[in-house]
Each structure stands twice: as C-alpha cells, then as structure tokens.
N, C-alpha and C positions, 0 to 999 in steps of 0.2 A: 367625430371619429377619434378614437384614442390614439395617443402617441405610439403605443405598441403596435397598433394596426398600420399606422403610417409607415413605420420603420421596418415592418416585417419583410417586405420585398427587398428593400435595400440590404438588410442584414443577411438574408439568405443567399442573395445573388452571388457574392464572391466565393461561396463555398462549393459551388458546383460548376462544371462545364456543361456543354450541351448534352452530354451523355448522362448527366446526373452524378458523375463521379468526381470527387474533389481531386484536383491536380496541384500538388504543392509546388511552390517556386523555390529555387535555391536561395539560401541565405548568403550574405556576403562571405566570400572566401570558400564556399562549399564547392568542392570539386568531385564529390562522390557521384553526382549525376549532373553533368554540366547543363543539360537541358532543363533540369528541375522536374522532369516527367518520370514518374515511377515506371519500372518495368511492366510491360503489358502482359507478358506470359503468366499464366496461372501457376505454373510450376517451373522449377529450375533444374534439379538434379536429384539423384538418389543418394548422393553422398556430399558432405560438406567438409572439405579439407581445410578451408580458411573461413573465418568470420571476422568482419571489420578489418580486413586486410592482414590478419594475423593467423598463423597456423594455430590449430586448436590447442596444442600444448603450450604455445606462447601466451595465448589468451587465458588459458587456465592459470598459468604462472602469475599473470597480472592480478587475477582474482584472488589467488592464494596469498599473494603479497599484501594486497589491500586488506584482506581479512586478518591474517596472522602476523604480519609485520607492522600493521598500523592500528587497526581497531582493537585487537586483543591486548597488545601491550599498553595502549592508552588506559583502558579500564583497570589494568593491574595497579596503576599508579595514580589515577585521577578519577574522582567521581563515585567510586564504590566504597561503601562503609564496611570494611572487613571486621570491624569490632562489633557493630550492632546490627549489621545487615541493611541492605537496601541501596538504591541508586540515588545519587544527588547530582542531577544533570546540569545544574547551573555551574558550568565550568568554562573559564576563559581559554583562549587558544593556547596559552602557555601552561595550562594545567592548573591555574589558580582556582580554588574553590570560591565561587562568588557568594553562594549561600548554601545552606544545608537542608533546604526543603526537600521532602520526599513526596513527589506527586504520585498519586495512586495509579494514574495511567502509566507512568514510567516504571513503577514497580512491576505491574503485570506484564508490561512489554519486555522489560529486562529479564524477568523470570522466564518468559518464553525464549528469548534469544539465547540465554546461556544454557537452558535445558536442551534446546535444539542443537546448540554447539556440541554439547556432551553426547547427545544421542547419535549424531552423525559424524563427528570428528574426534570424539574422545576428549580427554583432559579433565582430570579430577578437580582442577581449580574451577571449572565451569559449573560442575555439579555442586561444589561447595558454595559458590556465589549464588546459585539458584536456591539452595537450601536455606542459606542465611536470609535471602529476600523473602522466601515463603514464610519462614518463621516470624520475621519482623511484621509482615503484613497481617498474618493471622492473629498475632498478639495485639496489634495496635490499630488496625485499619477499619474497625467498625465503631459506630457510635452506640449509645446505650439502647437504642431501638434495633440494633443489628444491621443498620444501613452502612454500606461502604462509603467512606468519606473521600473527599477529593485530594486532601494533602495532610501530611504530618511533618513535624519537625524532626531533627536528627534522632532525638530520644524517643519519638513515637507519640508525642503529644499532638492531639488533633488540632490542625490549623485551618482546615477548610470544611465547609458544610458537607452534609450528606449529598452524594451525587444523585441528581434527579434525571439525568439523561439516560443512564443505564450503561454508559461506556465503561465506567470503572469496573463494573461487574464483568462485562464481556472481556476486557483486557486481562483481568485477573483470572477468569475462567480459562482463557486461552493459555496463559502461563501455567496454571495449575495442571491442566491436562497433559501438557508437554513434560512438566516435572514428574508427573505420576509415572510416565513411561521411563524417564531417566532413573527414578528411584525405585521402580517396580513397586509402586505404592497404590493399591486399589482404593484405600480410604481417601487419598487425595483425589483420585479420579472421581469418586462419588461426590466429593466436595465441589469439584470443578463443574459437574453437572448441576448441582444445586445452585451454585453461584450463577451459572448461565441462566437458569430459569428465574432467578431473582431479578437479574437485569432485564429479562424479557417481560416480566410482570410490570416493571416500571414503564417500559416502552408501550405496553398494551393499555395503559391507564388513559382513558379519554380525557381525564381532568389534569393530566401531567402538563404543567405550564412552565416552561423554561425557555429562556432566550438562547437560541442555538449560536448566536454570535455571527457566524459567517453567512447565514441564510438571510435574505432580505427581510422576510416577514416571518415571525414565529407566532404560532397559535396553539391552543391546548390540544394535546394528544397528537401533535404533528408526526407524520411518518417521514422518516429521513433515510435517504439512500445510504448514507454512511453506516447507519445501524444495521441495515440489511447486509451490507458489505462485510462488516466484522462478524456478523452471524454466519455468513457463508464460509469464511476462511476458518473460523473456529470450529464449526461443525464438520467441515471437510476433514480436518485433522483428527478431531475427537472420534468421528465415526470410523476412521481407519483403525482405531484402538479398541473400540467397544461398540457392539451392536445395540441399538436402542430405537424402537419404533417411533416413540414420540419425537426424538431428535431428528429422525429421518423425515417425519412429517413436517417439522419446522423448517428443515432444509428445503424441502419441496416448495413450501410456502414462500420462503425467501427468494428462491429462484423465480417463481411465478411473479412475485412482486417486482423484481428487478427487470425481468425481460418483458413483462406485459404492462404492469401498472405504472411504473416510473418511466417507461419508454414513451417518448413523445413522437407519434407517427409522422407529424408534419415536419418537425425539425430533424427527425432521425437521430435524436440524441436523448440521453436520460436526464430527466429532471432530478433535482436533489431533494425536493420537498413536496409532499402532498398533505391533504388534511387527514384526519384520523380515519376516515372511511376510504382513503386512497383516491379521493377526488382531486382534480386539478382546479384550483381556484383562479378566478380572473383577477390576479394581483401580480406583484413583482416576482413572485415565485414561479409564475407560469412559464417564463422564458429563462429562468435561472438554471444554469447547467454547471455543476461542479465537476469540471473535466477530470481533475485528479482522481476523485473517487470513482468516477465511471471507468476510467482506464484501469484503476486498481481492481475494481470489482470484476471486470470481464476477464482478467487473467486468472482470478480466483475461480471463476466459473469454468474456465478451461481445465483447471485442476479437478474441479468437481465432475466435469464431464468425463475425464479420464477415470476417476474413481467409479463412476456409474457405468462406464463403457457405453456412453451415449454420444454417437458421432453427430447426430443432429444438433444437440446442445453445444457440442464443441464447435461446429461450423458457425452456429449463430453467434457464439461468444467471440470467435475469431473475426467475423465480419464487423461486429459492433465495436470491438477493440480497435480495429483498423479505422473505422469511421471517427471515433473520438480522437485517436492519434492525429489524424489528418487535420481535423478542425482545431486542435490545440496547438499546433506548431506555429512558432513565431517566425514568419518569413524574413523579418528584418534582422533580428539579432540571434536567431536560433533558440532552441529549447522550447519547452512546452508551457503554455499559460495554464494557470491553476483553475480559473473559473471564467465564466462569461455570462452576460445577458444577451441572448440571441438577438434581441432587437435594441441593444444598447451597447454597453462598454465591455471590454475585457478586463480581467484582473491581471495587471502587467507584471507582477512579481514572479520570480522563478524560485521554486523550492526544489531541493535535491530529491526528496522522496518521490515526487511525481516523475522526474526524469528516470529514476530507477524502476518505477513501476512499468514504464515502457520497456525497459531492458529485460525485466522479468517476463512480461507477456510475449515479446518477440522471441526470446530464448525458448520459451515453451513451444512456440510454433515452429521454430527452426529444428528443435529436437524431434518433433512428432509429425511434421509435414515437410513436403518439398516445395512449399510456396516460396516465391521470390520476394514478395514485399516485406516479410518480417526481417529478412537479412538486410535489405536496403535501409529500413528504419533503424535496425539495431546499429548498423555501421554509423549512420548519421548521429544517432543519439550517444553512442559510446564515446566517440571522439569529442563531441561537444562536452559531455560530462567530465571526461578526463582533462580537458583543457580548462574548464571553468571552476570546478568545485574542490579539488584537492588542496588542502592547506599547506602541503609540502612546498608549493611554490612561494609561500610566504614564510617558510622556515618552521612550520608547526606540523604536528601530527593531526590526523582526522580530517574531516571535510566540512566545507561551508554548508550549513543547513538550509540557507535560503538567502536571497538578496533581491536587488532591484532587477529591472528588465535585463540589464547587462551583467548581472551577478558581480557588481562592483564590490571589491573586498572591503569589509568593515572590520577594523582591528579589535573592536570591543563588542564581541558577541556574547550572548548570555546562556547558550545551551549547547550541549553535545548530545547527539542522538544515540540511543541504544536499541533501536528497533528496525526502522525502515532500511537504513543503510546496511547493517549486518545481515538482515534478511535477504536483501538483494544479493549480497556477496555469497551467502551460503547457498541459496537456491540455484544461482547460476553456476557456482562452482560444482555442485552436485550434478547439474545437467551436463556440464562439460565433461565431467568424469565419465558419465554414461555414454556420451557421444564418442569420446576417445576410445572407450572400450569396444564400441561398435565400428571403429575406424571411420567415423563420420556418417555412417549410414542412418537413415531415418528409422525411428524406433520400430515401425511396423505394427504399432498398437491397433491400427484400424484394419489390418489385413486379415 
C-alpha cells in the first residue's frame, strides 16, 4: 500500500464534520465568531449597512486611502522608469532600487494595473505610465524568433530566455487589451489577441517541457490550473470589449477544464496539474492543491458568470470558492495557506496576494447575494490582513508581499507588487461604490 493511500483517511478527516461540511475553528484572539462555527442561515438580509464592522463609507475610505495615499504615490517615486518606460519591482522598503531588471511578467501586470486605474479612476499619469511600459516592451521584449522573453535590463537588453510557460504572453495580452481601451487603440487590441494566441499555442504544445517550480512533478505538455486561471480573467475582460467567437470558445473550454477536469471529486478540491490529456497521474501531483490559484480562479469565474448571466455557474463557483477558503484557513495563526498535499503537508508561508483574493471573492458575493458566509469570511480576513501586512507599522509605505506562517517582518525584502495588491484595492473600491449607490442593497442581478 502506498503512503498516499495510508494517509488519505487521516488527511481528509479533519476537513469535515459529520454533515460533510467543514467547520473552522477560531484562531487565537478571534472574537468575530466566538464559537468558531459559521452562521448556519443561508441568507442574511437584503441590505448591508456595515461590512467588517465598518459602515460602507468608512470601509470605502480605507480602500481609497490604501490605493491613492499609499500604492499610487509609491510608484511615482520608486520602481517606475519614467525615462525609458517599465517597472523595476526590486525595491527595498525605504524605496531604494535594488536592481533595475524589468521582468516581463511585471511589465504586463503593471501595464494592466495602470491602464485599469486610468479607465476607472482617471489620472493622465497612469495612462502615461502604461504607454511608456507598452512602448518599452514592444520595442525590446521579443527575441530574434519573435518569442517573448522573461526579462530585460533597464535599457532593454535581453537578460532572460524566451518564456516557455506562456505566462509572459498572457500577462502582456491582459495589459495590452486594457491599454487598448484606455488609449482607444484598436491596433493594440488586435495585438493583444495575437499575443494571447501566441501564449496559448505554447501551452497546447505536447512537447513543451519546462519546470513549473512550485508543482511537485513537471512533465511535457503539462496542463496547469494557473494557466487556465489567467486565461479566464484575461478573456473575461477582453470579451467585454470585443466580440470574438474563437475567444468565447476558448473561455468555455477553460471553464470546463477548471470546473470538471481539474476538480478532484474525492477531495472536493482543484488539482493544480494534470498531464497533457487532462489525466490525473498517480504521482505527487495527484493530491497537490494550489489553494491560492483555486481561490483566485473561482472569484474570476464569478465575474464570468455575471458576464454570461449564468446563475448556475455563479452558484457553482461560489460553493467551490467557499470550500477552498475553508480548507486553506490556518486555525492556529490565522490567514490562508498557499498550497497543500492533501495526504501530506501544508505550505506554511503566508502571501499577501492569496489573502486579497479571498477579499475579492467574498466582496463579489456580498455585492450580488444576501449570503451570510461571505460577510463572515471577509470580516475575518480583512482584519487579519490589516493587522499583518501593511508596512506603515514599520515606518514604510506599501505592504509585505509575503512571509512565514506568522508573517514575521523581514526588513530586507526584494520586491514590491504592482498587480495583485492594487487589483484587490481597485476591484473592491468599485464594488463598494456600487453598493453605496444602492444604499447597501443586493445588486438584484439574478432577479
């Protein structure tokens, strides 16, 4: 008998009570729900006047301040190259530039962030930062064969190999399509679509052999939950801007992959890796769950269900989001674990982006439903994040990107984020604006 089979019952037992529903226990100092038992009612009210113990207007002000008094001023003075264009994310807490590398991932992500900022909040500086980044990447970001590379130096000299995962193309396409809207530039939208298909072609190559790093076992042509995730969020945004039958078909395919093929019916969790034919091999990947990507993906599917006006898909995504949130919570120190082996160990570090994906997903559900559980989890997560991650408690702007299980402050960190954190702030700020406009009433999108 294999070790995985021996441990299976032990690993699954703590996740459920006799009803089959996970019941979280309170972490030390948690007074949100003294019993540790989530509210049992399916729904709570037709209006929400307070969230996380704060009036909607007060919570909105917290989000506004974190975005416009912290994130935006930081990038005005640190990390962005206003001369040549592009983001240099290796920045110390005090704003010191540690190196001037320009990672392609962070160029595409920053291009999206500041284009989205301009599209929804205005500010010519954001459009200019986006334009400078786009121009830099299109001038320097491809090798002689036309492949997108992984990194460049400040002047644009290629310092990294051609990307073979496909993520560089996806992040760039996501940024380009958002910039195309900001600049009213159809040529850039055409390019975004071409770049998307370029990355997808890489992903579909059965001979693509690249070490994914965070996945226990890599093999040629491997299918990865993270790639499907970025595909979903990118196409959800792009298809709101341009109708395209081929892109719609790829979106439907990605949704099917995530909700059916990557879903492990026994664990009731999503695997992160399958083989090229979407089969689950009997190896270390069989019980590997990247909880962060799963939580992130299911809020993205909530957005896609809203675009499609598909209540069944919305309900499925909500239920699976809840399942992964419950499993990922650290009952001892609070916060969410990034990954786990169902029959083995947890990945004990705490990363900011995962905590913020929970806040996005639960905010979507609070805006569009009267469910009780999203408010409970938002409350718990919001106060945990505000306590642990802002660097202002250490005298600096911005937030801790990640840390150990207790999020112990490390004074010499090497990166500042230009994507997940501002995305969380922007999406939830926009949601709060809509909720305040309705006086806290549920959106009524399904009525």
